[in-house]
Backbone as a printed PyTorch tensor [residue, N CA C, xyz], in Angstrom:
tensor([[[  0.9590,  -0.9680,   0.2150],
         [ -0.0200,   0.0090,   0.0650],
         [  1.0580,   1.3020,  -0.1380]],

        [[  0.6440,   1.8650,  -1.0420],
         [  1.5440,   3.4530,  -0.9860],
         [  0.6910,   4.4880,  -0.0650]],

        [[  1.2570,   5.4150,   0.9850],
         [  0.6280,   6.2250,   1.6610],
         [  1.3540,   7.4160,   1.3170]],

        [[  0.1640,   8.2630,   1.4000],
         [  0.6910,   9.7830,   1.2250],
         [ -0.2650,  10.7050,   2.1670]],

        [[  0.4820,  12.0760,   2.9240],
         [  0.0110,  12.7430,   3.6890],
         [ -0.5270,  14.1020,   2.7800]],

        [[ -1.8350,  14.5360,   3.2790],
         [ -1.7340,  15.7290,   2.4480],
         [ -2.6550,  16.5700,   3.1910]],

        [[ -2.6400,  18.0130,   3.0390],
         [ -3.5480,  18.8940,   3.6870],
         [ -4.6440,  19.0310,   2.5640]],

        [[ -5.6010,  19.5140,   3.1500],
         [ -7.1020,  19.6870,   2.5450],
         [ -7.2110,  20.1060,   0.6830]],

        [[ -5.9520,  21.2200,   0.9810],
         [ -6.0490,  22.0810,  -0.4650],
         [ -4.8960,  21.1780,  -1.5900]],

        [[ -4.4460,  20.0770,  -0.8310],
         [ -3.3760,  19.2740,  -1.5480],
         [ -4.1850,  18.0240,  -2.2540]],

        [[ -5.4280,  18.0730,  -1.8570],
         [ -6.3030,  16.9910,  -2.4460],
         [ -6.6510,  17.0380,  -3.8500]],

        [[ -6.7880,  15.9140,  -4.4070],
         [ -7.0800,  16.3510,  -5.8680],
         [ -8.9580,  16.1760,  -5.7130]],

        [[ -9.5680,  16.6140,  -6.6660],
         [-10.8110,  16.3420,  -6.7570],
         [-11.1610,  14.8600,  -6.6450]],

        [[-10.3920,  13.9270,  -7.5790],
         [-10.6340,  12.6820,  -7.3630],
         [-10.4030,  11.9220,  -6.0230]],

        [[ -9.4290,  12.2110,  -5.5980],
         [ -8.9820,  12.0030,  -4.2110],
         [-10.0500,  12.1370,  -2.9210]],

        [[-10.3090,  13.3660,  -3.1080],
         [-11.5520,  14.0110,  -1.9780],
         [-12.7110,  12.9580,  -2.3670]],

        [[-13.1220,  12.8200,  -3.8850],
         [-14.4650,  11.9530,  -4.1510],
         [-13.9830,  10.5200,  -3.7010]],

        [[-13.0190,   9.7880,  -3.6570],
         [-12.9250,   8.8550,  -3.2820],
         [-12.8210,   8.3750,  -1.5930]],

        [[-12.1890,   9.6130,  -0.8880],
         [-12.3040,   9.4640,   0.5160],
         [-13.4520,   9.6300,   1.1350]],

        [[-14.4050,  10.4560,   0.4080],
         [-15.9850,  10.6770,   1.2130],
         [-16.7170,   9.4010,   0.7200]],

        [[-16.2750,   8.8830,  -0.4370],
         [-16.9440,   7.4010,  -0.9540],
         [-16.9110,   6.4070,   0.0720]],

        [[-15.5110,   6.4150,   0.3650],
         [-15.1970,   5.4120,   1.5370],
         [-15.9410,   5.5150,   2.7880]],

        [[-15.5440,   6.5310,   3.3840],
         [-16.0520,   7.0040,   4.6510],
         [-17.6900,   6.7210,   4.3900]],

        [[-18.0490,   7.1630,   3.5980],
         [-19.8390,   6.7790,   3.5950],
         [-20.0280,   5.3640,   3.0910]],

        [[-19.4240,   4.7780,   2.3890],
         [-19.3600,   3.1250,   2.4080],
         [-19.3140,   2.3010,   3.5670]],

        [[-18.3720,   2.8570,   4.6070],
         [-18.1070,   2.0610,   5.5930],
         [-19.1020,   2.8040,   6.7370]],

        [[-19.0110,   4.1190,   7.1420],
         [-19.5270,   4.2070,   8.6010],
         [-20.8660,   4.5610,   8.2380]],

        [[-21.5650,   4.7460,   6.9900],
         [-23.1180,   5.1520,   7.0020],
         [-23.4770,   3.6190,   6.3700]],

        [[-23.3050,   3.2610,   5.1650],
         [-23.7610,   2.0380,   4.7320],
         [-23.4070,   0.8050,   5.4240]],

        [[-22.6290,   0.3840,   5.5540],
         [-21.6390,  -0.8330,   6.1990],
         [-22.3650,  -0.8900,   7.9010]],

        [[-22.0880,   0.1930,   8.3600],
         [-22.3880,   0.1850,   9.9780],
         [-23.8750,   0.6450,  10.2290]],

        [[-24.5330,   1.1430,   8.9450],
         [-25.9170,   1.2720,   9.3200],
         [-26.4730,   2.5570,   9.8740]],

        [[-25.1370,   3.5410,   9.9810],
         [-25.4250,   4.6730,  10.6400],
         [-25.7020,   5.9800,  10.2380]],

        [[-26.7810,   6.3670,  10.0270],
         [-27.2600,   7.9180,   9.5920],
         [-26.5810,   8.6640,  10.3900]],

        [[-25.2890,   9.4860,   9.8670],
         [-25.1340,  10.7080,  10.6170],
         [-24.3670,  11.5380,   9.5040]],

        [[-24.0710,  12.8480,   9.7810],
         [-22.9550,  13.8160,   8.9090],
         [-21.6670,  13.4640,   9.0230]],

        [[-21.3400,  12.7690,   8.0090],
         [-19.9580,  12.2920,   7.7530],
         [-19.0380,  13.7280,   7.3350]],

        [[-19.5940,  14.8380,   6.6540],
         [-19.0880,  16.1200,   6.0480],
         [-19.3260,  16.9050,   7.0960]],

        [[-18.5060,  17.0570,   7.9340],
         [-18.8010,  17.8510,   9.2820],
         [-18.1610,  19.2630,   9.0790]],

        [[-17.3760,  19.9050,   8.0720],
         [-16.9230,  20.9490,   7.9870],
         [-15.5530,  21.0540,   8.6490]],

        [[-14.9130,  19.8390,   9.0330],
         [-13.5090,  19.8480,   9.4470],
         [-12.4660,  19.6090,   8.8550]],

        [[-12.9240,  18.7520,   7.4000],
         [-11.6280,  18.3330,   6.7140],
         [-10.9410,  18.8370,   6.2660]],

        [[-11.3080,  20.4360,   6.2050],
         [-10.4980,  21.5930,   5.6790],
         [ -9.4270,  21.5160,   6.6070]],

        [[ -9.6840,  21.3400,   8.0310],
         [ -8.6140,  21.6920,   9.0110],
         [ -7.5350,  20.4300,   9.2910]],

        [[ -7.7990,  19.1390,   8.6830],
         [ -7.0820,  17.9490,   8.7000],
         [ -6.1490,  17.5450,   8.1120]],

        [[ -4.9970,  16.9910,   8.6460],
         [ -4.2220,  16.2640,   7.8910],
         [ -4.8480,  14.7920,   7.3960]],

        [[ -4.5970,  14.3990,   6.1080],
         [ -5.3220,  13.4640,   5.6810],
         [ -4.2890,  12.3970,   5.0020]],

        [[ -4.1960,  11.2710,   5.7870],
         [ -3.5270,  10.1420,   5.6960],
         [ -4.2920,   9.1500,   4.7700]],

        [[ -3.7040,   8.6530,   3.5130],
         [ -4.4690,   8.0810,   2.5220],
         [ -3.2700,   7.0080,   2.2300]],

        [[ -4.4610,   5.8610,   1.9970],
         [ -3.5490,   4.6900,   1.7160],
         [ -4.0240,   4.1570,   0.2180]],

        [[ -3.4040,   3.7090,  -0.8910],
         [ -3.7380,   3.3350,  -1.8650],
         [ -3.0770,   2.2020,  -2.6060]],

        [[ -4.1590,   1.1840,  -3.3160],
         [ -3.5640,   0.1650,  -4.1430],
         [ -3.9180,   0.2330,  -5.1330]],

        [[ -3.3140,   0.2910,  -6.0710],
         [ -3.7750,  -0.0640,  -7.7380],
         [ -4.5830,   1.2650,  -7.7390]],

        [[ -3.7930,   2.5490,  -7.5690],
         [ -4.5640,   3.7620,  -7.6790],
         [ -6.1070,   4.1340,  -6.9640]],

        [[ -6.3100,   2.8910,  -6.1360],
         [ -7.6090,   2.8530,  -5.4300],
         [ -7.4270,   3.6370,  -4.0030]],

        [[ -7.8720,   4.2260,  -3.4620],
         [ -7.9010,   4.5630,  -1.9840],
         [ -8.5640,   3.4380,  -1.2020]],

        [[ -7.8580,   2.7320,  -0.3440],
         [ -8.2880,   1.5960,   0.2010],
         [ -8.2580,   1.5200,   2.0490]],

        [[ -7.7470,   2.6220,   2.1830],
         [ -7.3810,   3.0930,   3.9790],
         [ -7.3090,   4.3690,   3.8820]],

        [[ -7.8290,   5.1800,   5.1750],
         [ -7.7400,   6.6410,   5.5650],
         [ -8.0210,   6.8480,   6.9070]],

        [[ -7.1620,   7.6760,   7.1900],
         [ -7.4950,   8.3860,   8.4920],
         [ -7.6130,   9.9280,   8.3750]],

        [[ -8.0640,  11.0500,   9.1200],
         [ -7.6930,  11.9720,   9.0760],
         [ -7.3180,  12.5950,  10.6300]],

        [[ -6.1750,  13.4520,  10.6410],
         [ -5.5020,  13.7530,  11.6950],
         [ -5.7780,  15.2820,  12.0690]],

        [[ -5.7900,  15.8080,  13.4990],
         [ -5.6890,  17.1290,  13.5350],
         [ -4.4150,  17.4300,  14.7660]],

        [[ -4.1850,  18.8070,  14.8810],
         [ -3.3370,  19.2780,  15.5960],
         [ -3.8550,  19.5800,  17.1970]],

        [[ -3.1540,  19.3050,  18.3530],
         [ -3.9130,  19.5340,  19.6180],
         [ -4.5530,  20.6190,  19.6230]],

        [[ -5.7230,  20.8570,  20.4230],
         [ -6.4540,  21.8990,  20.3460],
         [ -7.5990,  21.9580,  19.8840]],

        [[ -7.8080,  21.1270,  18.5040],
         [ -8.9120,  21.1780,  17.7280],
         [ -9.8030,  20.3870,  18.4000]],

        [[ -9.6990,  19.3280,  18.4150],
         [-10.6350,  18.4170,  18.9460],
         [-10.6420,  18.1750,  20.6620]],

        [[ -9.3870,  17.7660,  20.7780],
         [ -8.9880,  17.4930,  22.5050],
         [ -7.6890,  18.3340,  22.5070]],

        [[ -7.2120,  18.0970,  23.7350],
         [ -5.9600,  19.0650,  24.1160],
         [ -5.0860,  18.2240,  23.3450]],

        [[ -5.0090,  17.0240,  23.3830],
         [ -4.2140,  16.0360,  22.4460],
         [ -4.3490,  16.2290,  20.6160]],

        [[ -3.1860,  15.8480,  20.0480],
         [ -4.0120,  15.8540,  18.9570],
         [ -4.7850,  14.4490,  18.6120]],

        [[ -5.2400,  14.6140,  17.2560],
         [ -6.5700,  13.4250,  17.2360],
         [ -6.1710,  12.7520,  15.7410]],

        [[ -6.7360,  11.4940,  16.1970],
         [ -7.0220,  10.5050,  14.6810],
         [ -8.1430,  10.2270,  14.7870]],

        [[ -8.9610,  10.5630,  13.7680],
         [-10.5150,   9.8960,  13.2870],
         [-10.7100,   9.6310,  12.3110]],

        [[-11.9700,   8.9380,  11.9420],
         [-12.4930,   8.5890,  10.6050],
         [-11.3780,   7.5190,   9.9980]],

        [[-11.0880,   6.8230,  11.3020],
         [ -9.9940,   5.5440,  10.6530],
         [-10.9290,   4.4360,   9.9820]],

        [[-10.4690,   4.2070,   8.2770],
         [-11.3130,   3.5500,   7.7650],
         [-10.5610,   2.6080,   6.6910]],

        [[-10.7420,   1.5430,   6.5740],
         [-10.4250,   0.2480,   5.3020],
         [-11.4430,  -0.1080,   4.7720]],

        [[-11.2400,  -0.0580,   3.5410],
         [-12.3810,  -0.8350,   2.6260],
         [-12.7460,  -2.3650,   3.1300]],

        [[-13.8190,  -2.6490,   3.2390],
         [-14.5670,  -3.7530,   3.6130],
         [-13.4110,  -5.2330,   3.2050]],

        [[-13.2380,  -5.0840,   1.8190],
         [-12.3000,  -6.3820,   1.0490],
         [-11.0170,  -6.2540,   0.9070]],

        [[-10.3550,  -5.1390,   1.6560],
         [ -8.7730,  -4.8220,   1.9850],
         [ -8.3030,  -5.1510,   3.4430]],

        [[ -9.4970,  -5.6130,   4.0310],
         [ -9.0890,  -5.6620,   5.9840],
         [ -8.0040,  -6.5950,   5.9620]],

        [[ -8.2300,  -7.5770,   5.3670],
         [ -7.1830,  -8.8300,   5.4100],
         [ -5.5990,  -8.8290,   5.1880]],

        [[ -5.4480,  -7.4620,   4.7910],
         [ -3.9070,  -7.2730,   4.4200],
         [ -3.0540,  -6.5750,   5.2700]],

        [[ -3.8120,  -6.2450,   6.5220],
         [ -2.8890,  -5.4160,   7.8140],
         [ -2.8910,  -3.7090,   7.2080]],

        [[ -3.7080,  -3.4610,   6.0840],
         [ -3.6720,  -2.0350,   5.8030],
         [ -4.2790,  -1.0390,   7.1300]],

        [[ -5.0270,  -1.3600,   8.0430],
         [ -5.6390,  -0.7980,   9.1470],
         [ -4.0100,  -0.2890,   9.9400]],

        [[ -3.3540,  -1.4420,  10.1870],
         [ -2.0930,  -1.2240,  11.2180],
         [ -1.2590,  -0.2650,  10.2790]],

        [[ -0.9890,  -0.1580,   9.0110],
         [ -0.1630,   0.3330,   8.1640],
         [ -0.5980,   2.0610,   8.0480]],

        [[ -1.9880,   2.1300,   8.0210],
         [ -2.3590,   3.3850,   8.0330],
         [ -2.3860,   4.0440,   9.5060]],

        [[ -2.4220,   3.2740,  10.5810],
         [ -2.3780,   3.9030,  11.8780],
         [ -0.9540,   4.3290,  12.2170]],

        [[  0.3190,   3.3540,  11.9030],
         [  1.4530,   3.8470,  12.5020],
         [  1.7810,   4.8230,  11.3100]],

        [[  1.6020,   5.0130,   9.9700],
         [  1.3810,   6.3400,   9.3160],
         [  0.7770,   7.5510,  10.0050]],

        [[ -0.1160,   7.2520,  10.5650],
         [ -1.0160,   8.7450,  11.1580],
         [ -0.3540,   8.8190,  12.4870]],

        [[  0.4490,   8.0450,  13.2610],
         [  1.4190,   8.3850,  14.3640],
         [  2.3510,   8.9910,  14.4470]],

        [[  3.0470,   8.7940,  13.0710],
         [  4.2780,   9.2400,  12.6820],
         [  3.9550,  10.7770,  12.0980]],

        [[  2.7890,  10.5830,  11.3900],
         [  2.7720,  11.7900,  10.9760],
         [  2.5450,  13.3020,  11.8340]],

        [[  1.5960,  12.6160,  12.7530],
         [  1.2480,  13.4880,  14.0110],
         [  2.5870,  14.0050,  14.9800]],

        [[  3.2840,  13.3430,  14.6310],
         [  4.7990,  13.5580,  15.3870],
         [  5.4350,  14.3460,  14.2400]],

        [[  5.6750,  14.0510,  13.2720],
         [  6.3590,  15.0990,  12.0420],
         [  5.4530,  16.3350,  11.9270]],

        [[  4.4030,  16.4440,  11.6810],
         [  3.7180,  17.6700,  11.2650],
         [  3.3280,  18.5620,  12.6140]],

        [[  2.8890,  17.7340,  13.4980],
         [  2.3800,  18.4990,  14.8460],
         [  3.6590,  18.7390,  15.6730]],

        [[  4.4410,  17.9450,  15.8170],
         [  5.6070,  17.6340,  16.9450],
         [  4.9620,  17.2760,  18.3560]],

        [[  4.2430,  16.2040,  18.2450],
         [  3.8030,  15.5080,  19.4620],
         [  3.6290,  14.3420,  19.1900]],

        [[  3.1970,  13.3760,  20.5970],
         [  3.2350,  11.9620,  20.3140],
         [  2.0950,  11.4810,  21.3660]],

        [[  1.4700,  12.7910,  21.8620],
         [  0.2220,  12.6160,  22.5160],
         [ -0.9660,  12.9770,  21.8290]],

        [[ -1.3480,  11.3520,  21.8150],
         [ -2.7180,  11.3780,  20.7580],
         [ -3.7470,  11.1280,  21.3710]],

        [[ -5.2270,  11.5310,  21.2850],
         [ -6.1500,  10.9790,  21.8240],
         [ -7.1490,  10.5130,  20.5940]],

        [[ -8.2040,   9.6450,  20.4870],
         [ -8.9680,   9.1510,  19.6570],
         [-10.3380,   8.4700,  20.4480]],

        [[-11.1550,   8.5830,  19.6420],
         [-12.7050,   7.9220,  19.9320],
         [-13.0240,   6.6030,  19.2780]],

        [[-12.8550,   5.3920,  19.7420],
         [-12.5220,   4.1900,  19.2960],
         [-13.9550,   3.3550,  19.5070]],

        [[-14.4100,   2.8770,  18.1880],
         [-15.4050,   1.8100,  18.4560],
         [-14.9880,   0.9390,  19.4570]],

        [[-16.0650,   0.4330,  20.2980],
         [-15.3650,  -0.3340,  21.4000],
         [-14.8720,  -1.7270,  20.7520]],

        [[-15.6570,  -2.2330,  19.6350],
         [-15.2690,  -3.8120,  19.0970],
         [-13.4040,  -3.4580,  18.4450]],

        [[-13.0040,  -2.3400,  18.5270],
         [-11.7590,  -1.9510,  17.8840],
         [-10.7720,  -1.7530,  19.1390]],

        [[-10.6930,  -2.1260,  20.1900],
         [ -9.9040,  -1.7420,  21.5820],
         [ -8.7240,  -2.3580,  21.4460]],

        [[ -8.7460,  -3.5320,  21.0440],
         [ -7.4820,  -4.2430,  20.8360],
         [ -6.5020,  -4.0350,  19.9700]],

        [[ -7.1560,  -3.2980,  18.6960],
         [ -6.5280,  -2.9760,  17.5970],
         [ -5.7000,  -1.6700,  18.0900]],

        [[ -6.4320,  -0.7080,  19.0400],
         [ -5.7870,   0.6100,  19.1460],
         [ -4.6440,   0.3270,  20.1690]],

        [[ -4.9730,  -0.9710,  21.2170],
         [ -4.0840,  -1.1670,  22.1310],
         [ -2.7380,  -1.6260,  21.6190]],

        [[ -2.6590,  -2.4100,  20.3100],
         [ -1.7070,  -3.0740,  19.6240],
         [ -0.7890,  -1.7290,  19.3190]],

        [[ -1.2400,  -0.3770,  19.2600],
         [ -0.6480,   0.9200,  18.8010],
         [ -0.3560,   1.5910,  19.8980]],

        [[ -0.4660,   1.3170,  21.0670],
         [  0.0750,   2.0430,  22.2760],
         [ -1.0710,   3.0270,  22.7710]],

        [[ -2.3100,   2.6550,  22.3750],
         [ -3.5280,   3.4680,  23.0760],
         [ -3.9770,   2.8670,  24.3090]],

        [[ -4.3820,   3.5180,  25.3830],
         [ -4.6950,   3.1290,  26.5220],
         [ -6.1680,   3.7260,  26.7010]],

        [[ -7.5790,   2.9250,  27.0120],
         [ -8.6380,   3.2470,  27.2880],
         [ -8.7620,   4.2450,  28.5740]],

        [[ -9.6540,   5.2300,  28.2950],
         [ -9.4670,   6.4320,  29.4800],
         [-11.1730,   6.3940,  29.2870]],

        [[-11.7760,   6.6640,  30.9970],
         [-12.7610,   6.9410,  31.0020],
         [-14.0520,   5.9870,  31.0620]],

        [[-15.2830,   5.9770,  30.9330],
         [-16.5040,   5.1290,  30.6070],
         [-16.7380,   5.2090,  29.1080]],

        [[-17.2580,   4.0650,  28.6570],
         [-17.8380,   3.9800,  27.1610],
         [-18.8590,   4.7810,  27.1640]],

        [[-19.2200,   5.0290,  25.8660],
         [-20.5370,   5.9840,  25.4200],
         [-20.6140,   5.8750,  24.1570]],

        [[-22.0350,   6.1500,  23.7060],
         [-22.5550,   6.1840,  22.6600],
         [-22.3370,   7.2900,  21.7790]],

        [[-21.9540,   6.9680,  20.4770],
         [-21.6310,   8.1930,  19.3440],
         [-22.3360,   7.6170,  18.3460]],

        [[-23.0050,   8.5550,  17.6960],
         [-23.9990,   8.0080,  16.8920],
         [-24.7560,   6.6170,  16.6230]],

        [[-25.0810,   6.2260,  17.9840],
         [-25.8840,   5.1100,  18.2600],
         [-24.6140,   3.5370,  18.2680]],

        [[-23.5930,   4.0080,  18.3330],
         [-22.4400,   3.0570,  18.1060],
         [-21.2310,   3.1220,  19.4550]],

        [[-21.2590,   1.9250,  20.2970],
         [-20.5410,   2.2220,  21.2580],
         [-19.0240,   2.5210,  21.2180]],

        [[-18.3580,   3.3180,  22.0190],
         [-16.9440,   4.1320,  21.7620],
         [-16.3840,   4.4120,  22.9590]],

        [[-15.4940,   4.3740,  23.1450],
         [-14.3540,   4.5950,  24.2300],
         [-13.4020,   5.6830,  23.8220]],

        [[-12.8890,   6.5720,  25.0410],
         [-11.7230,   7.5400,  24.6330],
         [-10.5180,   6.8170,  24.8060]],

        [[ -9.3670,   6.8360,  24.0810],
         [ -8.2810,   6.3650,  24.1560],
         [ -7.3060,   7.3880,  24.0580]],

        [[ -5.9710,   7.0800,  24.5760],
         [ -4.9390,   7.9670,  24.4670],
         [ -3.7020,   7.3350,  24.4000]],

        [[ -2.6500,   7.9740,  23.7820],
         [ -1.1640,   7.3410,  23.6100],
         [ -0.5070,   8.5200,  23.9480]]])
């Protein structure tokens, strides 16, 4: 998987379309969760994009500290359904953690994890904090690194 890191204004129209399509495919359709994915925050994010043969198959968006939380943040962690068996989720998370270190100068990161993925995030050094909560009807928990 080839990984690129781009600011919003560096995304091509095709990349933006593929990112929004992937996010909608997984977070809205697959997870049967009606919510407003296009939230007006993408222009402030650093976009971590994983491509295979010209198709975006993995993605996260990252924010500097103070935007979402006191810490930097990783969100919209997504891998295309038919590509999950290749370890792309781990690759995109490692790249996201490195991008935050390189672009924002910190290793303090917080995310809102779907609870069924706790072990996945723990494998990247994250620890659960606080109690679980529902976000858009899906059980989540805050995690920090």
